[in-house]
C-alpha positions as semicolon CSV with decimal commas, in nm:
position;residue;x (nm);y (nm);z (nm)
1;X;-1,675;-1,908;-0,243
2;X;-1,772;-1,899;0,098
3;X;-2,158;-2,003;0,166
4;X;-2,382;-1,757;0,282
5;X;-2,747;-1,836;0,478
6;X;-3,049;-1,602;0,359
7;X;-3,233;-1,442;0,642
8;X;-3,589;-1,445;0,626
9;X;-3,786;-1,075;0,684
10;X;-4,035;-1,092;0,994
11;X;-4,233;-0,807;1,116
12;X;-3,970;-0,759;1,436
13;X;-3,627;-0,772;1,182
14;X;-3,407;-0,509;1,245
15;X;-3,433;-0,485;0,805
16;X;-3,770;-0,425;0,773
17;X;-3,829;-0,131;0,534
18;X;-3,491;-0,117;0,457
19;X;-3,380;-0,069;0,078
20;X;-3,192;-0,366;-0,140
21;X;-2,842;-0,257;-0,277
22;X;-2,878;-0,333;-0,622
23;X;-3,306;-0,310;-0,692
24;X;-3,393;-0,035;-0,391
25;X;-3,684;-0,174;-0,301
26;X;-3,759;-0,174;0,063
27;X;-3,781;-0,527;0,237
28;X;-4,116;-0,682;0,342
29;X;-4,214;-0,954;0,588
30;X;-4,132;-1,259;0,384
31;X;-3,879;-1,153;0,169
32;X;-3,526;-1,342;0,210
33;X;-3,218;-1,169;0,213
34;X;-2,831;-1,225;0,198
35;X;-2,611;-0,989;0,360
36;X;-2,252;-0,956;0,190
37;X;-1,968;-1,082;0,466
38;X;-1,712;-0,782;0,360
39;X;-1,931;-0,455;0,427
40;X;-2,243;-0,627;0,549
41;X;-2,448;-0,437;0,267
42;X;-2,813;-0,637;0,239
43;X;-2,950;-0,775;-0,077
44;X;-3,268;-1,006;-0,170
45;X;-3,164;-1,323;-0,283
46;X;-3,230;-1,297;-0,630
47;X;-3,063;-0,956;-0,660
48;X;-2,725;-1,108;-0,521
49;X;-2,764;-1,407;-0,751
50;X;-2,851;-1,204;-1,041
51;X;-2,531;-0,998;-0,994
52;X;-2,284;-1,342;-0,988
53;X;-2,319;-1,360;-0,626
54;X;-2,120;-1,092;-0,544
55;X;-2,195;-0,775;-0,378
56;X;-2,317;-0,404;-0,547
57;X;-2,145;-0,172;-0,330
58;X;-1,874;0,009;-0,501
59;X;-1,506;-0,155;-0,447
60;X;-1,662;-0,377;-0,241
61;X;-1,477;-0,774;-0,276
62;X;-1,785;-0,967;-0,118
63;X;-1,921;-1,284;-0,260
64;X;-2,083;-1,585;-0,183
65;X;-2,296;-1,866;-0,283
66;X;-2,665;-1,850;-0,167
67;X;-2,754;-2,179;0,021
68;X;-3,112;-2,335;0,075
69;X;-3,227;-2,347;0,400
70;X;-3,481;-2,588;0,431
71;X;-3,805;-2,515;0,590
72;X;-3,820;-2,479;0,983
73;X;-4,159;-2,415;1,165
74;X;-4,255;-2,067;1,270
75;X;-4,168;-1,960;1,618
76;X;-4,248;-1,621;1,750
77;X;-3,946;-1,362;1,777
78;X;-3,742;-1,418;2,081
79;X;-3,737;-1,096;2,332
80;X;-3,386;-1,047;2,296
81;X;-3,223;-0,943;1,989
82;X;-3,019;-1,188;1,811
83;X;-2,698;-1,229;1,683
84;X;-2,630;-1,312;1,286
85;X;-2,349;-1,548;1,251
86;X;-2,203;-1,610;0,922
87;X;-2,076;-1,978;0,872
88;X;-2,183;-2,039;1,227
89;X;-1,870;-1,916;1,331
90;X;-1,785;-1,484;1,254
91;X;-2,050;-1,248;1,307
92;X;-2,181;-1,052;1,072
93;X;-2,113;-0,653;1,070
94;X;-2,476;-0,491;1,041
95;X;-2,478;-0,140;0,993
96;X;-2,766;0,072;0,940
97;X;-2,861;0,214;0,571
98;X;-2,824;0,577;0,702
99;X;-2,422;0,540;0,766
100;X;-2,144;0,738;0,600
101;X;-2,060;0,641;0,245
102;X;-1,821;0,723;-0,047
103;X;-2,119;0,982;-0,167
104;X;-2,139;1,134;0,170
105;X;-1,734;1,138;0,164
106;X;-1,712;1,299;-0,173
107;X;-1,957;1,550;-0,059
108;X;-1,746;1,643;0,240
109;X;-1,452;1,656;0,039
110;X;-1,579;1,886;-0,236
111;X;-1,702;2,125;0,041
112;X;-1,322;2,126;0,182
113;X;-1,208;2,190;-0,138
114;X;-1,413;2,517;-0,226
115;X;-1,366;2,635;0,121
116;X;-1,001;2,613;0,045
117;X;-1,064;2,788;-0,316
118;X;-1,255;3,057;-0,154
119;X;-1,019;3,114;0,081
120;X;-0,727;3,161;-0,161
121;X;-0,927;3,357;-0,431
122;X;-1,042;3,599;-0,167
123;X;-0,661;3,659;-0,096
124;X;-0,599;3,659;-0,432
125;X;-0,861;3,970;-0,467
126;X;-0,705;4,139;-0,155
127;X;-0,376;4,105;-0,351
128;X;-0,519;4,267;-0,649
129;X;-0,690;4,540;-0,503
130;X;-0,396;4,630;-0,265
131;X;-0,206;4,661;-0,611
132;X;-0,419;4,853;-0,785
133;X;-0,444;5,102;-0,456
134;X;-0,070;5,129;-0,417
135;X;0,029;5,182;-0,782
136;X;-0,217;5,266;-0,987
137;X;-0,424;5,506;-0,763
138;X;-0,094;5,614;-0,556
139;X;-0,292;5,579;-0,250
140;X;-0,046;5,516;0,066
141;X;-0,245;5,385;0,295
142;X;0,038;5,100;0,450
143;X;0,241;5,371;0,628
144;X;-0,028;5,362;0,872
145;X;0,010;5,006;0,936
146;X;0,414;5,011;0,893
147;X;0,440;5,257;1,184
148;X;0,224;4,981;1,438
149;X;0,404;4,653;1,321
150;X;0,688;4,744;1,610
151;X;0,430;4,710;1,863
152;X;0,297;4,376;1,706
153;X;0,548;4,172;1,950
154;X;0,414;4,386;2,238
155;X;0,063;4,226;2,191
156;X;0,111;3,897;2,107
């Protein structure tokens, strides 16, 4: 199981005010957080550890033990953004909390399916209306359109 370094939130940290993936409480200055090595989901250290050192995101296999960092003297925040690295080698991909997730994907998929169902049901309603007009009321409205069919190749 890989080791994860906790990050201490300060006033200049980009994660300040974002919510923990487990408890949903916003990160405040002084909080220690862990970033999942698989999908970059952020958790309080206590939340990560209470979830058996695993990520809480659905389908994520991220895991790792939180290592203790010795206390170091306070330094002012640098003027340039820092690159957060995990294990000193690979960069951790950080995503904003407003990124595209499973809930948004499901919403878009359900909208697309609803549009398809609506389109097919409208075609079905047209077919039913056509049948009623032609077979029950004996309204012959198609001969007008049938006379226009030979002209269609000229248009397209």
